[in-house]
N, C-alpha and C positions, 0 to 999 in steps of 0.2 A: 446544539451545545452538548458537550460531553458531561456526563454526571459521574458521581463517585462510584456507583455500582458498575458502570461500563469499564471504568479505569481499573477497578479491582479484578473484573473478569479478564481484561486484557493482560494484566500483570500475572495472574495465576496461569493463564494459558501459555504465555511466552516464557515464563520462568520454567514451566514444565518442559516445554520444547527445548529450551536452552540446556536443560539438564539431561535430556535423553536423546537429543538429535545427533546421532553419529552418521558418518558416511558422506559428508561433504554437501555442497549446495543442492545437488539434485535430490538427495534424500531429505534434506531440510524442507525444500519446497514441496516435496511429496507429502510430508507430514502436515505441513501448513494447509495444503489444499484439502486434505482429509478433515482437518479441524475447523477451518473457517468457512469453507464452501459446503462440504457434504454434511457436516454435523451441525454447525451453528448458523449456516446460511447468512453470513454477514454480507455476501456479495454473490453475484452470478458467476458461473464458471467462465463465461465470456470475459467479464471484467477482470477476473483473476488472471486469465491468460494475457489480457492487455497489460496488466501490471508486470507480469513475468517478462513479456516482450520488451516493454519500456525499460525495465531494470537492467536487462542485458545490454542496452544501448549506452548506459552510463558506467563510469568506473566505480570501483568499490566492490565489497563482498555481496554477491547477489542475494543470498538467502537472508542475510541481515537486513538488507534494504527491503526485501519482501515483508519481513516482520513489521517494518516501519510503515510500509504501505497499508498493510492489514490493520494496524493500529490506527492509522489516519482515517481509514474507511469507517471504523467503528466509533471513534471518539475524537476526530479532528487532530490538531497539532499536539494536544496533550497525549492522546492515544499513541501518536507516532513516537514520542519520546519515551513513554512508558513501555511500549512494546520493544523498542530497540534496546533500551537499558536492561530490561528483564531477560531478554534473549542472550545478551552478551555477558551479563553478570555471572551466571554459573560457570561458564567457560573460563572467565577471568580468574575467579576464585580457585577453581581446580588447577588451572595452569600456574597460578601463583604458588600453590602448595608444591607442585612438581618443581617449579623454579627454585624454591627454598631448599627442597630435598637435594636437588642437583647441585646447588651451591655448597651444601653441607657435605655431601657424600660423593659428588663427582659422577654419579650414574643415576639412571632412571629406574623406578620400581618395576617389577615384573607384572605387566597387565595383559600380555599377549593371549593367555588362555581365554580371557573374557572377550577381547576384540575378535578372536578367531571365529566365534559364533555370531557376533553382531553383524559383520559384513555381509554374509550370505542372506541374513534376515532382511537387511536394509535393501538388498537388490530386489526382493519381492515387493517391498513398499514402493520403490521407484517405478517398477514395471506397472503396478496398479495406477499410479499417478499419471504416468505417460499414456496409459490406455484411456483414462478418463479425459485428460486434457486433449489428447489426440483426437478424440471423437468430436470435440468442440472446435478444434483448430482447423481440421481438414474440412473446409466448407465447400470445396469444389475440386475438380480434377487437377486444375493448374496448381493449387496449393498442395495437393497430395504429391505431385511431381516435384515441386520445390522442396518439400520435406524430405523426400527420398534422396534428392541431389545433395542436400545439406548433410544428411546422415552419412552417405557414402563418402563425401568430401572429408568429414570429420574422422571417419574410420581409416581413411587413407593418409591422415596426418596433417590435413589443412588446419591452420590455426582457427580456433573456434570463433574468435572475433571477426576474422576475415570471412568465415563461412556465414556468420550471422548478418553482417552488413551486406555481403554479397547477395544473400537471399532477399534481404529488404530491397536492394537495388533491382533485382530481377522482378520482384513483385511490382515495383513502380513501373518498370518497362512494360510488363504485361498489362498493367492498368492503362498506360498511355496508348499501347497498341490497340486495346479494346475501344478506348474512347477517341482515339485518333486526334489527340490534342497536343499542343506544344507547351502548355503551361507547366512550369516546374517550380516546386518549392522544396527546400531542404531543411533538415534539422541536424545541427551539429552540436554534440555535447561539449560543454565548456570544460577545458582541462586546466588545472591549477598547477603551476610550476614554482618551486622555491629552490634557490641555490644555497647550499650549505658549504661553508669553507672547510676543506679537508684538514682539520687539525684535531687536537684532543676535544672530544665531544663534551659539551656541557648540557644542562637541562634544556635550555632554549634550542640549541642545535639539535638535540635529540627529538624534541617536539616537532621542529620544522622538518626533520628528515622523515619521520613517520607520517606527518601530515602530507608530505609530498607523495609518499608511497600510497597512502590511502586515497589521494586525489587522482592518481593516474593509473592505478592498478586495474587491469582487465585480465580476466582469465582465472586459471586454477591456482592451487597451492604451489605448483611447480614454477609458475610465473612469479609468485610472491618470493620464492626461494631465490630466483635470478635477480630480482630487484634488491633484496636485502643483501645478497652477496656483493652486488655492485656498490651499494650505499655504505655497508658496514664493514665487511671483510676487507674489501679493497682499500679502505681508509685506515685499516688497522684498529678499528674500534671493537672488533669481535673476532674470535677464531672461527675457522670454517667448521670445525667439529662441533662447537657450541651452536652454530647456526643449524647444522644437520640435526642435532638433538632437539633444538627448538621447534623445527618443522615437524619432527616426529611427535613431539608433545601435542602440537596443533592437530595432528591427524588422529591421535588416539584418545583425545578428550572430546566430549560432546560440544555442540555449538559451533560457532564460526571458527574456521581455521586461522583467521587473523588474530586469534588470541595468542598465536605465536609471538606477536609483538610484546605481550605481557611478559613472557618468559625471557625474551631477549633484553627488554628494558631492565628486568630484575638482575640479569647477569652483568649488565653494564653499570647500573647505578642503584642497586637495591630496590626497595619498595617505591622510592620516588621515581626511579627510572621506569618501573613497571607501570605506574599510574600515568606518567607523561607519555610513554610510548603507546599505551592503550587509548588515551584521549586523542592523540595525534592521528592514529591510523583509522579510527572510527568516526571522527568529527565530520570529514567531508561527506560521508554517507548520509548522516542526519540532515545536513544542509541541502544536498542534492535532492533527496526524497521530498523534503519540505517544499522545494521549488517545483519539482516535477509532478507530484501527485495531483494538484488541482488542474494541471494542464492536460492530463490524459483523457478525460471525457471530451474536452475541446478538440484534442487530436483525433479522437474517434469520429467526431462529427464531420471533420474534413475528409472528403472522399479520397483525396490524394494521400494524406497521411494515414488514413484508414487502410488503404491498400498496402502501404508499407508495414503497418502494424500487423495486418493479417499474415503477411509473408514472414515477418519477424517472429510472430507467435508460433507458426509452423516450424520455423527454424529452431526456436527455443525448445519445442518438444523433441525435435531431432537431436539436439544437443544432449538432452536428458537421456534419450535412448543410447546415444553414443557413449556417454559416461557409464551407463549401465553395462554396455557390452565390454568396455575396457575393464570395468570393475569385476565383471564376471570372469574375464580371462585371468586376472590377477588373483581372484579369490577362490573360485571353484576349482581347486587343485587336487582334491581327493574325495572319497566317498562320504566323509563326514560333512564337509561343506556343501556338497551337492544335496545330501539328505536334508540339511537345515534349510537350504534355499527352496527345495521342492515343498517341504512341509510349510514353510512360510507363505509360498505362493498359494497353496491350497487354502490356508487360513484367510489371506487377504481377498481371494476371489469367491470363496464359499461363505465364510463367516464375515460378511462385509462390515458388520457393526463393531468388530473387535478393534479396540484402540491400538494405534501403531506403537504406543509406548510398551504395551504388553508383548508385541511381536519382537521389539528390540530386546526387552528383558528376557523373554523366552529364548531368543537366539543366544544371548550371553550365557545363560544357565546351561542350555544344552551343549553349547560349544565348550564350556568349561568342563562339563562331565565327559564329553566325547574325547577330549584331549588325553584322558587317562586310559582310554581303550586302545 
């Protein structure tokens, strides 16, 4: 049974992460691994990997769902809701402020100098997490080969979900090849679809639209952009420029990129729209994790599903590395960003006890100072 002390501990941790977790899901998961596995030892590295792998198989924002898994591991269903809410809350508040400013003044505040230094610092945090998780995920030569294949596929532009499921399937084939058996079981995630009539949007229609997106969304912020473009811009509920600005806000604010929904909801129907859109897009994640979390230990006990999980875990680490490579290509564009990235790498690998929050903060400050040189 969860107690008050554990729930307060969960609330403090995930509120902190929600306030400083820049850089997208890979960075968020890296920070979580540092906090809940390395420092607090709430679970083993192997179980954390299983949660990452399983989370990649269901729709919704991966890092937000990981917070819920971590909360559930610590304090049951209460911990799940406390962790998820506290991680989302800072991003929603910050995004709401941006949304109000945007509505009042028609442009976004200048935050680029701070983000400039955060991104290279975050790359170092991701590399350290990929290194630690990779050591646990690569259990044998076959899994190492599967990880390399997945990484190469992602770097050559193969859709990350196809790569992930493909790796899981290859892991299953290898298992059956080794065991020489014909028994086959499969796990298919449940997808929720809702149809919304394309006319002027009201509160219920807005809720159902964002519920649909939250229930079927796989992949990155770019996939979210495509979904919202189809659902909102095509129906004339939102201008494309407002959508582009909304996604930009989701990228420059800490916490989950799905807080974009808060910004969009505000532009469409003020504070009511912001609340409805936020509830709609995150609700499926709470429900899916609530159903999935108790099943993961049982899945691990099954040799067949365990083989799939092992392959998916390696693929998940490969995806994190692929994100890191793409991020580095976009971010490390001059001597300043390279300097911040190298300094951050030295800190995470040499001074291993330094909290990732200080690395993010240090990157922001150094980046801000270096932009004036």
